[in-house]
LODO-815650 format. One record per residue (C-alpha): residue number from 1; residue in three letters; x, y, z. Coordinates in Angstrom, 2 decimals, padded with zeros to 5 digits. Layout:
    k    r       px       py       pz
  NUM  ala        X        Y        Z
...
This chain:
    k    r       px       py       pz
    1  met  -041.24   006.47   015.52
    2  ala  -038.02   008.72   015.42
    3  glu  -037.32   011.06   017.89
    4  ala  -036.26   014.25   017.82
    5  met  -033.05   015.56   020.01
    6  lys  -035.12   018.14   021.74
    7  gly  -032.01   020.09   022.86
    8  leu  -030.49   016.77   024.49
    9  lys  -026.71   017.08   024.53
   10  arg  -024.33   014.12   024.81
   11  thr  -021.48   014.33   027.96
   12  tyr  -019.73   011.48   026.85
   13  arg  -018.43   009.14   024.28
   14  cys  -018.77   005.15   024.97
   15  gly  -015.45   004.90   025.72
   16  glu  -014.83   007.95   027.48
   17  ile  -016.85   006.62   030.26
   18  thr  -015.17   005.31   033.59
   19  leu  -015.45   003.68   036.90
   20  ala  -013.96   007.61   037.78
   21  lys  -017.22   008.55   036.81
   22  glu  -019.43   006.78   039.17
   23  gly  -022.32   008.13   040.47
   24  glu  -022.05   011.08   037.64
   25  thr  -025.38   011.51   035.43
   26  val  -024.37   011.58   031.57
   27  thr  -025.95   011.50   028.54
   28  val  -024.69   009.12   025.92
   29  met  -025.98   008.49   022.11
   30  gly  -025.03   005.85   019.40
   31  trp  -026.21   002.62   018.10
   32  val  -027.60  -000.44   019.68
   33  gln  -025.31  -003.56   019.03
   34  lys  -027.27  -006.06   020.79
   35  gln  -030.84  -005.95   023.50
   36  arg  -031.24  -008.70   026.09
   37  asn  -034.28  -008.39   027.49
   38  lys  -034.57  -010.66   031.01
   39  gly  -037.71  -009.89   032.04
   40  gly  -038.07  -007.18   033.59
   41  val  -034.08  -005.84   033.44
   42  ile  -032.94  -005.20   029.37
   43  phe  -029.61  -004.84   029.13
   44  val  -028.34  -002.94   025.85
   45  asp  -024.93  -002.99   024.59
   46  leu  -024.22   000.66   022.89
   47  arg  -021.59   001.46   020.53
   48  asp  -019.70   003.89   018.90
   49  arg  -016.53   004.89   017.66
   50  thr  -014.82   004.75   020.98
   51  gly  -016.25   001.26   022.51
   52  leu  -019.27  -000.52   023.47
   53  leu  -021.01   000.52   027.00
   54  gln  -023.65  -001.55   028.70
   55  leu  -027.04   000.16   029.29
   56  ile  -029.25  -001.22   031.69
   57  phe  -033.31  -000.61   031.78
   58  glu  -035.31  -001.71   035.16
   59  glu  -039.12  -000.30   034.98
   60  ser  -038.94   001.13   038.28
   61  asp  -035.95   003.56   037.17
   62  cys  -037.04   004.39   034.10
   63  gly  -040.59   004.35   034.42
   64  thr  -043.17   002.11   032.07
   65  glu  -042.57   004.79   028.52
   66  his  -038.80   004.10   028.26
   67  phe  -039.42   000.69   029.39
   68  ala  -041.19   000.37   026.51
   69  lys  -039.15   001.95   023.91
   70  ala  -036.22  -000.54   025.13
   71  glu  -037.85  -003.59   024.29
   72  lys  -038.66  -002.30   021.36
   73  met  -034.81  -001.45   020.25
   74  arg  -033.07  -003.50   017.91
   75  ser  -029.29  -004.22   016.51
   76  glu  -028.43  -000.63   014.63
   77  phe  -031.50   001.12   016.26
   78  val  -029.95   004.56   017.00
   79  ile  -030.68   005.98   020.48
   80  ala  -029.45   008.24   022.99
   81  ala  -029.49   007.85   026.83
   82  val  -029.59   009.44   030.05
   83  gly  -028.51   007.54   033.08
   84  thr  -026.10   007.50   036.26
   85  val  -023.02   005.69   035.91
   86  glu  -022.92   002.84   037.93
   87  lys  -020.58   000.04   039.11
   88  arg  -021.43  -003.42   037.26
   89  ala  -023.52  -005.60   039.99
   90  gly  -022.29  -008.37   037.64
   91  ala  -019.45  -009.67   036.47
   92  val  -016.71  -007.49   034.94
   93  asn  -016.17  -007.78   031.73
   94  glu  -012.06  -007.67   030.82
   95  asn  -012.17  -007.35   027.38
   96  leu  -014.13  -003.81   027.34
   97  ala  -012.60  -000.95   028.45
   98  thr  -015.98  -000.11   029.95
   99  gly  -016.08  -003.64   031.11
  100  glu  -016.08  -002.24   035.03
  101  ile  -019.23   000.23   034.36
  102  glu  -022.78   000.23   033.35
  103  ile  -025.49   003.12   032.78
  104  arg  -028.88   002.77   034.72
  105  val  -031.20   004.57   032.14
  106  lys  -033.34   006.86   033.48
  107  glu  -034.69   008.27   030.32
  108  thr  -034.08   007.22   026.53
  109  arg  -034.90   008.35   023.09
  110  ile  -035.00   006.18   019.50
  111  leu  -033.32   008.55   017.37
  112  ser  -033.47   006.32   014.36
  113  glu  -035.12   002.96   013.75
  114  ala  -032.88   000.74   011.69
  115  glu  -033.93  -002.53   009.37
  116  thr  -032.26  -005.95   009.76
  117  pro  -028.62  -005.07   008.47
  118  pro  -027.73  -007.61   005.57
  119  phe  -024.70  -008.75   007.92
  120  pro  -023.53  -008.66   011.14
  121  ile  -021.75  -005.38   012.52
  122  glu  -018.91  -007.33   013.89
  123  ala  -015.26  -007.26   013.86
  124  glu  -013.36  -009.69   011.78
  125  ser  -015.75  -009.97   009.39
  126  arg  -016.36  -013.61   007.24
  127  thr  -018.94  -011.89   005.32
  128  lys  -017.81  -011.25   001.37
  129  glu  -016.53  -008.55   000.65
  130  glu  -018.64  -007.86  -002.67
  131  leu  -021.69  -007.97   000.15
  132  arg  -019.14  -005.41   002.39
  133  leu  -018.53  -002.87  -000.33
  134  lys  -021.69  -002.80  -001.20
  135  tyr  -023.24  -001.70   002.04
  136  arg  -019.85   000.15   003.20
  137  tyr  -021.78   002.73   005.41
  138  leu  -022.64  -000.37   007.24
  139  asp  -019.13  -001.99   006.93
  140  leu  -017.28   000.74   008.74
  141  arg  -019.35   000.34   011.43
  142  arg  -016.64  -002.52   011.97
  143  pro  -014.62  -001.85   015.24
  144  asp  -011.55  -003.29   013.70
  145  leu  -012.17  -001.28   010.44
  146  gln  -012.97   002.03   012.54
  147  arg  -009.71   001.71   014.02
  148  asn  -007.99   001.29   011.53
  149  leu  -009.58   004.91   009.86
  150  ile  -008.88   006.41   013.29
  151  leu  -005.36   005.46   013.38
  152  arg  -004.81   006.69   009.37
  153  ser  -006.14   010.29   011.10
  154  ala  -003.95   009.99   013.87
  155  ile  -001.21   008.82   011.54
  156  thr  -001.68   011.96   008.94
  157  ala  -002.30   014.61   011.97
  158  asn   001.27   013.70   013.44
  159  ile   002.85   013.94   009.82
  160  arg   001.25   017.17   009.12
  161  lys   002.59   018.15   013.25
  162  phe   006.46   016.84   012.07
  163  leu   006.96   018.51   008.72
  164  thr   005.32   021.77   009.99
  165  glu   007.66   022.20   012.95
  166  glu   010.55   021.09   010.43
  167  gly   009.66   024.12   008.33
  168  phe   007.88   022.66   005.51
  169  leu   004.83   025.04   004.29
  170  glu   001.27   022.59   003.09
  171  ile   000.21   023.80  -000.27
  172  glu  -002.43   022.64  -002.46
  173  thr  -001.44   021.64  -005.96
  174  pro  -004.02   021.38  -009.07
  175  ile  -006.01   017.93  -009.93
  176  leu  -006.85   019.22  -013.21
  177  gly  -003.78   019.05  -014.90
  178  lys  -001.90   018.23  -018.26
  179  ser  -002.07   014.39  -019.55
  180  thr   001.66   012.65  -019.24
  181  pro   001.69   009.62  -021.04
  182  glu   005.34   008.76  -019.80
  183  gly   004.80   006.49  -017.10
  184  ala   001.07   004.82  -015.93
  185  arg  -001.98   005.42  -017.57
  186  asp  -003.82   009.19  -016.76
  187  tyr  -007.34   009.13  -016.25
  188  leu  -008.38   011.93  -018.69
  189  val  -011.15   014.04  -017.71
  190  pro  -013.03   016.10  -021.23
  191  ser  -013.41   019.96  -021.47
  192  arg  -016.56   021.47  -022.13
  193  val  -014.74   025.08  -022.81
  194  his  -011.85   023.26  -024.64
  195  pro  -013.80   020.91  -027.31
  196  gly  -011.36   017.37  -027.93
  197  asn  -009.44   018.92  -025.33
  198  phe  -008.84   016.74  -022.07
  199  tyr  -007.13   017.51  -018.98
  200  gly  -005.30   014.51  -016.82
  201  leu  -005.41   013.58  -013.40
  202  pro  -002.34   013.57  -011.37
  203  gln  -000.18   010.52  -010.91
  204  ser   001.34   013.13  -008.25
  205  pro   002.02   016.40  -007.88
  206  gln   005.70   016.04  -009.37
  207  leu   006.00   018.78  -011.77
  208  phe   004.13   021.48  -009.57
  209  lys   006.20   020.83  -006.51
  210  gln   009.49   021.42  -008.54
  211  leu   007.43   024.43  -009.85
  212  leu   007.43   025.70  -006.36
  213  met   010.93   024.90  -005.43
  214  cys   011.24   027.24  -008.36
  215  ser   009.13   029.34  -006.72
  216  gly   011.22   029.85  -003.49
  217  tyr   009.26   027.66  -001.43
  218  asp   012.03   025.65  -000.45
  219  arg   010.04   023.08   002.03
  220  tyr   006.66   021.85   000.76
  221  phe   004.47   019.09   001.33
  222  gln   001.20   017.83   000.59
  223  ile  -001.25   015.12   001.80
  224  ala  -002.13   014.51  -001.80
  225  lys  -005.07   012.50  -003.77
  226  cys  -003.25   010.89  -006.68
  227  phe  -004.88   008.94  -009.61
  228  arg  -003.69   006.02  -012.03
  229  asp  -005.79   004.03  -014.24
  230  glu  -003.75   000.41  -014.39
  231  asp  -004.57  -002.97  -012.64
  232  leu  -005.43  -003.13  -009.19
  233  arg  -003.58  -005.55  -006.30
  234  ala  -004.01  -005.93  -002.78
  235  asp  -001.99  -002.57  -002.39
  236  arg  -002.98  -000.82  -005.40
  237  gln  -006.04   001.90  -005.65
  238  pro  -007.32   003.87  -008.84
  239  glu  -007.30   006.54  -006.50
  240  phe  -005.03   007.13  -003.53
  241  thr  -003.18   009.46  -000.83
  242  gln   000.31   010.24  -001.30
  243  val   002.20   011.88   001.46
  244  asp   004.55   014.27  -000.54
  245  met   007.17   016.40  -000.10
  246  glu   010.09   018.64  -001.40
  247  leu   013.37   020.18  -001.18
  248  ser   015.78   022.69  -001.91
  249  phe   019.37   023.02  -001.25
  250  val   019.69   019.49  -000.28
  251  glu   021.53   016.62  -001.80
  252  val   020.20   012.58  -000.95
  253  glu   021.70   012.85   003.15
  254  asp   019.03   015.44   003.52
  255  val   016.12   013.91   002.43
  256  ile   017.14   011.00   004.16
  257  asp   017.47   011.94   007.38
  258  val   014.79   014.52   007.89
  259  asn   012.45   011.65   006.88
  260  glu   013.99   008.75   008.87
  261  arg   013.07   011.01   011.87
  262  leu   009.62   011.75   010.39
  263  val   009.42   007.54   009.98
  264  gln   010.43   007.28   013.81
  265  phe   008.63   010.11   015.16
  266  val   005.03   008.65   012.91
  267  cys   005.27   005.48   014.33
  268  lys   005.92   006.31   018.12
  269  glu   003.24   008.74   018.43
  270  ala   001.07   006.39   016.97
  271  val   001.43   003.02   016.96
  272  gly   003.93   003.40   019.78
  273  leu   006.61   001.12   017.76
  274  glu   009.96   002.23   018.09
  275  val   011.97   002.16   015.27
  276  thr   015.67   002.69   015.50
  277  leu   017.89   005.12   013.46
  278  pro   019.58   004.97   010.90
  279  leu   017.49   002.62   008.96
  280  pro   019.41   000.07   007.21
  281  arg   020.53   000.87   003.25
  282  ile   021.16  -001.26   000.45
  283  lys   022.24  -000.43  -002.96
  284  trp   019.55  -001.53  -005.57
  285  ile   022.50  -004.08  -007.30
  286  asp   022.48  -005.65  -004.06
  287  ala   018.79  -005.78  -003.21
  288  met   018.23  -007.49  -007.19
  289  asn   021.28  -009.99  -006.07
  290  arg   020.61  -011.30  -002.60
  291  phe   016.76  -010.82  -002.69
  292  gly   015.51  -010.91  -006.41
  293  thr   013.87  -007.49  -005.89
  294  asp   014.12  -004.04  -005.00
  295  lys   011.58  -003.84  -001.92
  296  pro   013.23  -006.67  -000.36
  297  asp   011.20  -008.37   002.98
  298  thr   014.40  -008.73   005.32
  299  arg   012.45  -010.39   008.02
  300  phe   013.98  -013.69   007.51
  301  gly   016.82  -015.00   005.32
  302  met   016.75  -017.20   002.65
  303  glu   018.80  -014.97   000.18
  304  leu   020.22  -015.48  -003.18
  305  thr   023.19  -017.19  -004.56
  306  asp   024.79  -016.93  -007.86
  307  val   026.22  -020.39  -008.96
  308  ser   026.69  -018.98  -012.88
  309  lys   030.33  -019.66  -012.20
  310  ile   030.08  -023.14  -010.77
  311  val   028.00  -024.15  -013.54
  312  lys   029.97  -022.71  -016.35
  313  gly   030.54  -025.44  -018.65
  314  cys   028.05  -028.41  -017.34
  315  gly   026.49  -030.60  -019.10
  316  phe   023.15  -029.37  -018.31
  317  gly   021.88  -027.33  -021.29
  318  val   019.21  -024.99  -019.58
  319  phe   022.53  -023.37  -017.18
  320  thr   024.65  -023.22  -020.09
  321  ser   022.36  -021.82  -022.57
  322  ala   021.46  -019.39  -019.96
  323  leu   025.01  -017.99  -019.78
  324  glu   025.73  -018.03  -023.37
  325  ser   023.25  -015.39  -023.55
  326  gly   024.37  -013.38  -021.13
  327  gly   021.93  -014.59  -018.25
  328  ser   022.83  -016.33  -014.98
  329  val   022.04  -019.20  -012.81
  330  arg   020.98  -018.43  -009.29
  331  gly   019.41  -020.50  -006.71
  332  leu   017.47  -020.48  -003.12
  333  asn   018.17  -023.13  -000.42
  334  ala   015.02  -024.33   001.32
  335  lys   016.27  -025.71   004.67
  336  gly   014.79  -028.66   006.15
  337  gln   012.45  -028.86   002.83
  338  gly   014.37  -031.34   000.93
  339  asn   010.64  -034.18   001.81
  340  met   008.89  -031.48   000.12
  341  pro   005.74  -033.39  -001.88
  342  arg   006.37  -033.97  -006.01
  343  lys   002.87  -031.67  -006.33
  344  lys   004.22  -029.32  -004.18
  345  ile   007.50  -029.06  -005.85
  346  asp   005.17  -028.74  -009.25
  347  ala   003.34  -026.06  -007.58
  348  leu   006.47  -023.54  -007.50
  349  val   007.46  -024.45  -010.81
  350  asp   004.53  -023.76  -012.06
  351  met   004.56  -020.24  -010.04
  352  ala   008.13  -019.94  -011.51
  353  lys   006.45  -020.04  -014.87
  354  gly   004.18  -017.19  -014.13
  355  tyr   006.94  -014.92  -013.24
  356  gly   008.47  -015.44  -016.63
  357  ala   010.49  -018.95  -015.96
  358  lys   010.88  -021.56  -018.48
  359  gly   011.16  -024.08  -015.26
  360  leu   012.41  -024.23  -012.53
  361  ala   015.57  -026.89  -011.41
  362  tyr   015.77  -028.68  -008.40
  363  leu   017.74  -031.03  -005.87
  364  ser   016.39  -032.46  -002.77
  365  ile   019.25  -033.89  -000.07
  366  gly   017.86  -037.17   001.74
  367  glu   018.78  -037.17   004.96
  368  asp   021.81  -039.81   004.08
  369  gly   023.17  -036.81   002.05
  370  ser   022.17  -038.58  -001.52
  371  tyr   020.69  -036.31  -003.91
  372  lys   017.21  -036.57  -006.13
  373  ser   017.51  -034.13  -008.96
  374  ser   015.78  -032.69  -012.28
  375  phe   019.33  -032.71  -013.64
  376  ala   022.38  -034.42  -011.66
  377  lys   022.43  -036.82  -014.00
  378  phe   023.98  -034.16  -016.37
  379  met   026.52  -032.84  -014.36
  380  glu   029.83  -034.85  -012.67
  381  glu   029.61  -035.36  -009.35
  382  gly   032.50  -032.85  -008.57
  383  gln   030.30  -030.34  -010.41
  384  leu   027.55  -031.25  -008.27
  385  lys   029.35  -031.21  -004.83
  386  ala   030.57  -028.25  -006.00
  387  leu   027.18  -026.63  -006.47
  388  val   025.86  -028.17  -002.86
  389  asp   028.66  -026.65  -001.58
  390  ala   028.01  -022.82  -002.76
  391  met   024.28  -023.36  -001.75
  392  glu   025.37  -024.49   001.59
  393  gly   023.23  -027.68   001.28
  394  glu   022.96  -029.83   003.66
  395  ala   020.64  -033.48   004.29
  396  gly   017.75  -032.61   004.73
  397  asp   017.50  -029.16   002.15
  398  leu   015.33  -028.40  -001.24
  399  leu   017.77  -026.43  -003.44
  400  leu   015.74  -024.35  -006.09
  401  phe   017.40  -023.11  -009.72
  402  ala   016.36  -020.36  -012.21
  403  ala   018.43  -020.44  -015.35
  404  asp   017.72  -016.96  -017.84
  405  lys   017.89  -013.42  -017.82
  406  asn   019.08  -011.75  -014.91
  407  ala   015.59  -009.63  -014.82
  408  ile   013.81  -013.20  -015.05
  409  val   016.04  -015.41  -012.83
  410  trp   015.56  -011.88  -010.25
  411  ser   011.99  -011.95  -010.61
  412  val   011.51  -016.01  -010.21
  413  leu   013.76  -016.27  -007.23
  414  gly   012.51  -013.18  -005.29
  415  ala   009.01  -014.50  -005.86
  416  leu   009.44  -018.17  -004.82
  417  arg   011.49  -016.46  -001.19
  418  leu   008.35  -014.99  -000.54
  419  glu   006.35  -017.84  -001.27
  420  leu   008.53  -020.37   000.97
  421  gly   008.88  -017.46   003.51
  422  lys   005.38  -017.98   004.14
  423  gln   005.09  -021.84   003.72
  424  met   007.54  -022.43   005.91
  425  gly   006.73  -020.21   008.67
  426  leu   009.76  -017.23   008.69
  427  val   008.34  -014.24   008.46
  428  asp   007.18  -013.15   011.99
  429  glu   004.53  -010.44   011.49
  430  asn   005.33  -008.58   014.46
  431  gln   008.51  -007.09   013.26
  432  phe   008.78  -004.33   011.39
  433  his   011.60  -003.66   009.30
  434  phe   012.58  -000.61   007.56
  435  leu   015.26  -000.18   005.12
  436  trp   016.43   002.57   002.10
  437  val   017.05   001.04  -001.25
  438  thr   019.99   003.39  -003.24
  439  glu   021.32   003.95  -006.27
  440  phe   019.00   002.42  -008.91
  441  pro   019.71   002.45  -012.30
  442  leu   018.65   006.06  -013.98
  443  leu   017.44   003.93  -017.26
  444  glu   016.06   000.48  -018.17
  445  trp   015.91  -000.88  -021.64
  446  asn   011.88  -001.11  -022.92
  447  glu   012.05  -004.41  -025.39
  448  glu   008.22  -003.02  -026.69
  449  glu   009.64   000.34  -027.80
  450  asn   013.26  -000.94  -028.29
  451  arg   014.50   001.88  -026.25
  452  phe   015.43   003.61  -022.79
  453  val   012.82   004.77  -020.27
  454  ala   012.99   006.27  -017.14
  455  met   012.81   003.62  -014.18
  456  his   011.93   006.86  -012.13
  457  his   010.82   009.65  -013.99
  458  pro   012.80   011.84  -016.76
  459  phe   014.08   014.28  -014.26
  460  thr   015.99   012.47  -011.63
  461  met   019.47   013.19  -011.27
  462  pro   022.34   010.71  -012.37
  463  met   024.87   010.15  -010.20
  464  asp   028.17   012.47  -010.58
  465  glu   030.49   009.75  -010.96
  466  asp   028.31   007.90  -013.54
  467  leu   027.63   010.99  -016.26
  468  ala   030.35   010.86  -018.32
  469  tyr   028.59   007.29  -019.16
  470  leu   025.34   008.77  -020.72
  471  asp   026.04   008.39  -024.07
  472  ser   028.71   005.20  -023.95
  473  asp   026.79   002.91  -021.72
  474  pro   023.20   004.32  -020.68
  475  gly   022.29   001.27  -018.76
  476  arg   025.47   001.73  -016.34
  477  val   024.37   004.75  -015.30
  478  arg   022.75   005.51  -011.81
  479  ala   020.60   007.69  -010.23
  480  lys   020.59   009.59  -006.87
  481  ala   017.02   007.93  -006.61
  482  tyr   015.98   006.46  -003.14
  483  asp   012.43   003.77  -002.17
  484  ile   012.03   003.43   001.41
  485  val   010.66  -000.03   001.81
  486  leu   008.69  -002.02   005.08
  487  asn   008.33  -005.63   005.30
  488  gly   008.78  -005.99   001.49
  489  val   006.51  -003.24   000.68
  490  glu   007.56   000.06  -001.08
  491  leu   006.46   003.07   001.14
  492  gly   007.86   005.49  -000.92
  493  gly   010.09   006.72  -003.24
  494  gly   012.13   009.99  -004.32
  495  ser   015.54   011.40  -006.38
  496  val   017.65   014.45  -006.68
  497  arg   016.32   016.28  -009.32
  498  ile   018.06   017.45  -012.07
  499  phe   018.32   021.29  -012.32
  500  gln   020.84   022.02  -014.47
  501  asn   019.96   022.39  -018.40
  502  glu   022.54   020.83  -019.98
  503  ile   021.73   017.35  -018.33
  504  gln   018.02   017.42  -018.59
  505  glu   018.67   018.42  -022.16
  506  lys   021.00   015.33  -022.20
  507  met   018.51   013.17  -020.33
  508  phe   015.91   013.84  -022.98
  509  glu   018.10   012.81  -025.78
  510  val   018.74   009.60  -024.49
  511  leu   015.14   008.75  -023.88
  512  gly   014.39   009.80  -027.55
  513  phe   012.83   012.63  -026.77
  514  ser   013.40   015.76  -029.28
  515  lys   013.89   019.19  -027.97
  516  glu   010.62   019.52  -029.37
  517  asp   009.00   016.90  -028.10
  518  ala   010.09   017.45  -024.66
  519  tyr   008.81   021.57  -024.91
  520  asn   005.45   019.79  -026.11
  521  arg   005.08   017.83  -022.67
  522  phe   007.04   019.31  -019.57
  523  gly   007.63   023.10  -021.56
  524  phe   006.68   025.18  -018.35
  525  leu   008.74   023.31  -016.35
  526  leu   012.06   023.81  -018.31
  527  asn   010.92   027.30  -019.41
  528  ala   010.82   028.19  -015.21
  529  phe   013.99   026.52  -015.28
  530  lys   015.65   029.46  -017.18
  531  tyr   014.72   031.58  -014.53
  532  gly   017.00   030.38  -011.57
  533  val   016.13   026.66  -010.25
  534  pro   017.67   025.70  -007.21
  535  pro   018.58   022.31  -006.34
  536  his   016.20   020.28  -004.96
  537  ala   015.00   016.62  -004.33
  538  gly   011.91   014.95  -002.52
  539  leu   009.80   011.74  -002.03
  540  ala   006.68   010.59  -001.89
  541  tyr   005.04   008.27   000.48
  542  gly   001.85   006.25  -000.26
  543  leu  -000.39   007.09   002.49
  544  asp  -002.80   003.86   002.71
  545  arg   000.46   001.54   002.40
  546  leu   002.03   003.08   005.24
  547  val  -001.51   002.74   007.22
  548  met  -002.15  -000.88   005.71
  549  leu   001.21  -002.75   007.24
  550  leu   000.84  -000.95   010.53
  551  val  -002.32  -002.19   011.31
  552  his  -001.53  -005.65   009.21
  553  ala  -004.16  -005.24   007.05
  554  asp  -004.30  -007.58   004.35
  555  ser  -005.68  -004.84   001.32
  556  ile  -005.51  -001.08   001.21
  557  arg  -008.98  -001.21   000.84
  558  asp  -009.23  -001.84   004.44
  559  val  -007.48   001.17   005.54
  560  met  -009.83   003.58   002.80
  561  ala  -013.32   004.73   003.61
  562  phe  -014.96   004.05  -000.24
  563  pro  -012.18   001.73  -001.98
  564  lys  -012.70   000.51  -005.15
  565  met  -013.16  -003.09  -006.34
  566  lys  -010.46  -004.93  -008.30
  567  asp  -012.07  -003.78  -011.56
  568  ala  -012.16  -000.31  -009.79
  569  ser  -015.50  -000.15  -009.58
  570  cys  -017.51   001.14  -006.86
  571  leu  -020.25  -001.42  -005.74
  572  leu  -021.75   001.43  -003.19
  573  thr  -022.19   004.34  -005.82
  574  asn  -022.63   001.97  -009.22
  575  ala  -019.35   004.12  -010.08
  576  pro  -018.28   004.66  -013.46
  577  asp  -021.92   004.57  -015.27
  578  val  -023.68   006.16  -017.91
  579  val  -023.92   009.61  -018.23
  580  asp  -026.88   011.20  -020.37
  581  lys  -026.32   011.63  -023.91
  582  ala  -026.99   015.80  -023.30
  583  gln  -023.46   015.82  -021.18
  584  leu  -021.56   014.40  -023.73
  585  thr  -023.05   016.27  -026.85
  586  glu  -022.17   019.26  -024.75
  587  leu  -018.65   017.46  -024.04
  588  gly  -018.58   016.85  -027.79
  589  ile  -018.12   012.99  -027.26
  590  ala  -019.27   010.69  -029.06
  591  leu  -020.11   006.72  -028.35
  592  val  -018.89   004.05  -030.79
  593  glu  -020.37   000.10  -030.56
  594  asp  -017.45  -002.21  -030.17
  595  lys  -018.27  -004.75  -033.46
  596  glu  -015.86  -007.07  -032.19
  597  glu  -017.42  -007.36  -029.02
  598  ala  -021.08  -007.85  -030.67
  599  gly  -023.13  -004.85  -028.43
  600  ala  -021.37  -006.05  -025.17
  601  glu  -019.60  -002.56  -023.76
  602  arg  -019.67   000.31  -025.41
  603  lys  -016.34   002.45  -026.03
  604  ile  -015.67   006.19  -026.42
């Protein structure tokens, strides 16, 4: 039967007791990790979020009543113990911070009994994630997850400390806002008092933080909860946490400066990582040409090579047709992989097709310098040699080529580069490579909608020297936008904002918005701009991603307390779930059957 505290006070957490406290009487509380009855002596490993501590029960010290309680203890019982700190009589456990000491218990209380948990509470659990997430409150007791969340708390505290000392004000913005369908899908919340109308949960505090700049709060930040109704990945969740900031009277260099120092401070204080400043920078077009992605992992080489000029006019139709349609031919050199089995090459070809390629051309160079290729027979010997030379091909290398529109070629080879980097062991997981990607395109062409769309959002300022091309060549215009990348993952992004009415109106015009459409969507911001708006810029980090990378986790689910599954469901609470018909009636919502699914899920 569970006992009451009865005024008992914890004096230390488990991991706080060291040999320096030898002889002191202490009170500790936590969960039983393991009980070992050695006949006359019982050892209990007590666990809390700071670590493990060994308790020793002998009847001569604690009496028959408390010894009997120790005999009853099982894994996950919650107990309190009062005893004396002693140097261990047995072998020291060098794997524990408390491995030199133990507590000789005089008094104990069983505060709560526990059923046998459905999986062991241990680090590096091999239990299926679905089961762990169903019992997340047990999963969160595991020391590795506790370390992750403790580090997350430390990172957040240091972010607040740094930004506050830099003159930023922490201001909360609304969760219930206006739906802005431009971009990812919003989560919608029906309004009871305004039937037929909906709030949109924020994808970011973008518009409100710009309004704060209009209101004179020249340095704002927020640890903001954001929501996006989109398909999930290892580094994406339907609700996530963003470190959001906005600054007035600044340009690109000012934002980069304060954020470089923020990253340096947080990494040093939270994990002891030294970050050297300034961080490297790469222009967007160079990142795409060299790495095939705007979030390059620079911990290893194997960069892309453009061989379009070399293969122009060759006899291989795949190459020439790509060039004739305005595309390019680019390649990767997988050094030392010339003997890769055909089965593995075929797997790379299938991977390329998954990224939109029609196929993948390859050429392996034998140790004797001979070629084995899927296209060599279509090219003259001189052309083939020039191609190999351009790729810096040597005996034992495997050359891989993609030919298509630039976007597809970049996507395919960028993904293959990462896959080969892992297969070949080129990635040092202990390295942390930060860099800035700058000068993004302002716009990108949307084939489905047959119009330009904003690469970031419609309030991003074009580069001054490109303003003249907004009418004549919009695709050429670069933005005052910047992303910060760590080890091939986008940590955050931002831009200088448009604050002049004439440029904002031109931007909406290029995006295909009429003035009426623009005011329907963003009128409250545009009206605010009529009353004096300062030049301003900002940036937002994904806090979950930052923590994930710093702790070497495979998924952001490992650094969030209560994450969702890949289908955006919560196995712990069974959300989303049906609601009472009365609630729907009050909201003016009716559910209709999806006839095509023959009575499967109901849809609104």
